[in-house]
C-alpha positions in Angstrom: -11.2 -23.3 -123.3 -9.8 -23.5 -127.1 -6.4 -24.5 -128.3 -5.1 -21.0 -128.8 -5.6 -20.1 -125.1 -4.3 -23.3 -123.9 -1.0 -22.5 -126.0 -1.1 -19.1 -124.7 -1.0 -20.5 -121.2 1.7 -22.8 -122.0 3.7 -20.2 -123.4 3.0 -17.7 -120.4 3.8 -20.7 -118.0 7.4 -21.6 -119.8 8.5 -17.8 -120.1 7.8 -17.5 -116.2 9.6 -20.6 -115.6 12.5 -19.2 -117.6 12.2 -15.7 -115.8 12.3 -17.6 -112.4 15.5 -19.5 -113.6 17.4 -16.6 -114.7 16.5 -15.1 -111.2 17.9 -17.8 -109.4 21.0 -18.4 -111.2 21.5 -14.5 -110.7 20.8 -14.8 -107.1 23.3 -17.3 -106.5 25.8 -15.8 -108.6 25.6 -12.8 -106.6 25.6 -14.7 -103.4 29.0 -16.3 -104.4 30.4 -13.0 -105.5 29.4 -11.5 -102.1 31.2 -14.5 -100.5 34.1 -14.2 -102.8 34.4 -10.6 -101.5 34.6 -11.5 -97.9 37.6 -13.7 -98.9 39.3 -11.1 -101.0 38.7 -8.6 -98.2 40.5 -11.0 -95.7 43.4 -11.4 -98.2 43.9 -7.6 -98.7 43.5 -7.1 -95.2 46.4 -9.3 -94.4 48.4 -8.0 -97.0 47.9 -4.6 -96.1 48.8 -5.1 -92.4 52.0 -6.9 -93.7 52.8 -4.3 -96.0 52.4 -1.4 -92.9 54.4 -3.7 -90.6 57.2 -4.4 -93.0 57.4 -0.4 -93.9 57.4 0.3 -90.1 60.2 -2.1 -89.2 62.2 -2.0 -92.3 62.3 1.8 -93.1 61.1 3.8 -90.1 63.0 1.8 -87.4 65.8 0.7 -89.9 65.4 -3.0 -88.9 66.3 -6.0 -91.0 63.9 -8.7 -92.2 65.4 -10.8 -89.2 64.0 -8.1 -87.0 60.7 -8.2 -89.0 60.4 -11.8 -88.7 61.0 -11.8 -84.8 58.4 -9.3 -84.6 55.8 -11.3 -86.2 56.6 -14.5 -84.4 56.9 -12.7 -80.9 53.4 -11.1 -81.4 51.8 -13.6 -83.9 48.3 -13.6 -82.0 47.9 -10.0 -81.8 49.1 -9.5 -85.4 46.2 -12.3 -86.3 43.6 -10.3 -84.3 44.8 -7.0 -86.1 44.4 -8.4 -89.5 40.9 -9.8 -88.3 39.8 -6.5 -87.1 40.9 -4.4 -90.2 38.9 -7.3 -92.2 36.0 -6.8 -90.2 35.9 -3.2 -90.2 36.2 -3.3 -94.1 33.4 -5.9 -94.4 31.4 -3.8 -92.3 31.7 -0.9 -94.3 31.3 -2.5 -97.9 28.5 -4.8 -96.9 26.9 -1.9 -94.7 26.3 0.1 -97.9 25.2 -3.0 -100.2 22.6 -3.8 -97.2 21.2 -0.3 -96.6 21.0 0.3 -100.5 19.1 -3.0 -101.2 15.7 -1.8 -102.7 13.6 -4.9 -101.7 13.6 -4.2 -98.2 10.4 -2.8 -96.3 10.6 1.0 -96.1 9.8 2.8 -93.9 10.8 0.1 -91.3 9.5 0.1 -87.6 12.1 -1.3 -85.3 9.6 -0.7 -82.2 7.4 -3.4 -83.9 10.0 -5.4 -85.1 11.5 -5.8 -81.5 8.1 -5.6 -79.7 7.2 -7.9 -76.6 10.1 -10.6 -75.6 12.0 -10.8 -79.4 14.8 -9.0 -77.8 15.2 -11.2 -74.7 14.3 -14.5 -76.4 17.0 -13.7 -79.2 19.6 -13.3 -76.2 18.3 -16.5 -74.6 18.7 -18.2 -78.0 22.3 -17.2 -78.3 23.4 -18.0 -74.9 21.6 -21.6 -75.2 22.8 -22.3 -78.5 26.5 -21.6 -77.5 26.2 -23.7 -74.4 24.6 -26.7 -76.1 26.8 -26.6 -79.0 29.6 -26.7 -76.7 28.6 -29.7 -74.8 28.0 -31.5 -78.0 31.3 -30.6 -79.8 33.1 -31.3 -76.4 31.4 -34.9 -76.3 32.3 -35.5 -80.0 35.7 -34.3 -79.4 36.0 -36.8 -76.6 34.6 -39.7 -78.8 36.6 -38.6 -82.0 39.6 -36.7 -80.6 42.0 -37.3 -84.3 39.1 -35.6 -86.1 39.4 -32.3 -83.9 42.8 -31.4 -84.1 42.5 -28.8 -86.4 39.6 -27.5 -84.6 41.2 -27.3 -81.3 44.2 -25.5 -83.2 41.8 -22.8 -84.4 40.2 -22.4 -81.1 43.5 -21.7 -79.6 44.0 -18.9 -81.8 40.9 -17.3 -80.4 42.1 -17.7 -76.7 41.6 -14.2 -75.0 44.8 -15.0 -73.1 47.0 -14.8 -76.4 45.8 -11.5 -77.2 43.2 -9.0 -75.9 42.3 -8.0 -79.2 40.4 -11.3 -79.4 37.6 -9.7 -77.1 36.6 -6.8 -79.2 36.7 -8.9 -82.3 34.9 -12.1 -81.3 32.4 -10.3 -79.2 31.8 -7.2 -81.6 33.5 -6.7 -84.8 33.4 -10.4 -85.9 29.7 -11.0 -85.4 28.4 -7.6 -87.1 30.6 -8.4 -90.2 29.3 -11.9 -90.5 25.8 -10.8 -90.0 26.0 -8.1 -92.6 27.6 -10.4 -95.1 25.5 -13.5 -94.7 22.1 -12.9 -93.0 22.3 -9.3 -94.7 23.7 -8.9 -98.2 23.8 -12.6 -99.2 20.1 -13.6 -97.7 19.0 -10.4 -99.2 20.0 -11.5 -102.8 18.8 -15.0 -102.3 15.1 -14.4 -100.8 13.7 -12.8 -103.7 14.5 -15.9 -106.1 14.0 -18.9 -103.3 11.4 -19.8 -100.8 12.6 -18.6 -97.7 13.7 -22.0 -96.1 15.6 -22.6 -99.1 17.4 -19.0 -99.1 18.1 -19.8 -95.2 19.7 -23.1 -95.8 21.7 -21.9 -98.8 23.2 -18.8 -96.7 23.7 -21.0 -93.7 26.0 -23.5 -95.8 27.8 -20.6 -97.3 28.3 -19.3 -93.6 29.4 -23.0 -92.7 31.8 -23.1 -95.7 33.3 -19.7 -94.9 35.0 -21.1 -91.7 36.8 -23.4 -93.6 37.0 -26.0 -90.9 34.8 -29.0 -91.1 34.0 -28.9 -87.2 33.3 -25.0 -86.9 31.7 -25.2 -90.4 29.0 -27.6 -89.2 27.9 -25.9 -86.1 28.4 -22.6 -88.2 25.7 -24.1 -90.6 23.1 -24.8 -87.5 23.7 -21.5 -85.8 23.3 -19.7 -89.6 19.8 -21.4 -90.1 18.8 -20.3 -86.2 20.2 -16.6 -86.9 18.1 -16.4 -90.4 15.1 -17.5 -88.7 15.6 -14.5 -86.2 16.2 -12.5 -89.2 12.9 -13.5 -90.7 10.9 -12.8 -87.5 12.2 -9.4 -86.7 12.8 -8.4 -90.4 16.1 -7.0 -89.5 19.7 -8.2 -89.1 20.1 -6.4 -85.6 18.1 -9.2 -84.2 20.5 -11.7 -85.5 23.3 -9.7 -84.3 22.1 -9.7 -80.8 21.9 -13.4 -80.8 25.2 -13.8 -82.7 27.0 -11.5 -80.1 25.6 -13.2 -77.2 26.7 -16.5 -78.5 30.3 -15.4 -78.8 30.2 -13.6 -75.6 29.0 -16.5 -73.9 31.7 -18.5 -75.1 34.4 -15.7 -74.1 32.8 -15.4 -70.7 33.0 -19.3 -70.0 36.5 -19.1 -70.9 37.2 -16.2 -68.5 35.4 -18.4 -65.8 37.4 -21.2 -66.5 40.6 -19.4 -66.2 40.1 -16.9 -63.4 37.4 -18.6 -61.5 37.8 -22.4 -62.1 36.7 -23.5 -58.4 33.3 -21.4 -59.0 32.9 -22.7 -62.7 33.0 -26.3 -61.6 30.7 -25.8 -59.0 28.1 -24.0 -61.0 29.0 -25.7 -64.4 25.6 -27.6 -63.9 23.6 -25.0 -63.2 24.8 -22.9 -66.1 24.2 -25.8 -68.4 20.9 -26.1 -67.2 19.9 -22.4 -67.6 21.4 -22.6 -70.8 19.3 -25.6 -72.0 16.1 -23.8 -70.7 17.0 -20.7 -72.4 17.7 -22.3 -75.8 14.5 -24.4 -75.7 12.4 -21.3 -74.9 14.1 -19.1 -77.5 14.1 -21.8 -80.0 10.5 -22.1 -79.4 9.3 -18.6 -79.6 11.2 -18.0 -82.8 9.6 -21.1 -84.3 6.3 -20.2 -83.4 6.9 -16.4 -84.6 8.3 -17.4 -87.9 5.2 -19.6 -88.5 3.0 -16.5 -87.4 5.0 -14.4 -90.1 4.6 -16.9 -93.1 1.2 -17.3 -92.3 0.7 -13.7 -92.5 2.7 -13.4 -95.6 0.4 -16.2 -97.2 -2.8 -14.2 -96.1 -1.2 -11.0 -97.8 -0.6 -12.7 -101.1 -3.9 -14.3 -101.2 
C-alpha cells in the first residue's frame, strides 16, 4: 500500500468520524428537544385547564376569584389529574404522529412475529414482578432513610386513587402510553441510529428518570426505563413496553386497592404475592435478556 492510498484511507476515516459525530450531536439535540416538548406540553395543559376553569367560574357562573380559589382547593386532586390527562392525550397525539412517521423503522412490520411465543406473558410478568420488587426496595430504603423520602411520599400521596378516581385511567392507561411514545418511541428512535443500542437505551432511561423530577422516583424510573427499552428492542415495537409499563402501574394500583379494601386478605397473602412477583420478575427478566442477546446476535450476523 503506497502513501497515497494510506492518506486517502486516513481522510475517509476522518470524514466518517466527523459524520458520526454530527449524527450523534443531532440525535442528542433532537432527543432533548422531544423532552423539552414533553415539559412544554405539561405547562400548556396546566395553563389551558386554568383558563377553562377560570372562564367557567368567573364568566359562565358569574363567580368571584374567591369562588375560583375555593373550587380549586376543594377539588385539587381531581384538577391535577385532569391536567395530567390533558397532557397525556396531547403527548399521545404529537408523539404518536412522530413515532408513526419515523422513516428508520422496519416496514412492513409483523406484529404476529414480534409477539410470538411467550413474549406477551413475559412482558406482563416483568411488569408485575418489577413493580413488587421495586416497591420492596423503596419501602426498605424509606424505613432506613425516612428524611430522604419526604418529597417522594408526598408525590405518591398525590397519586392516591382515593383522592381522585381520575388517577386510575391516568396511571393505568394514559400515562404509560404517553411515556412510552415519548421515551421508548420518539426519543429512543432518534438515538438508535447514532449510538450502539445499549448506549441509546441508557440515555433514554436517564431522560425518563430526569423527567419525573424526583430523585427517588427518578432512580427506579431509570432502571424501569432500561427494562422497557430492552422489551422494545426484542419485540421491535413499543406495544411490548406499553404492556409492561401498564402492568407495572396497574400492579401498584391493585396493591393499593387491596391494602384499602381488603386489608386482612392483603396481609395474609402479601408473602405469597411477593414470592409470585419475584418469580415473575426473574422469569420475565431472564427471558428478555436471552431474547435481547438473540436479537443482537442475529443483527450482527446480518451486518456481516
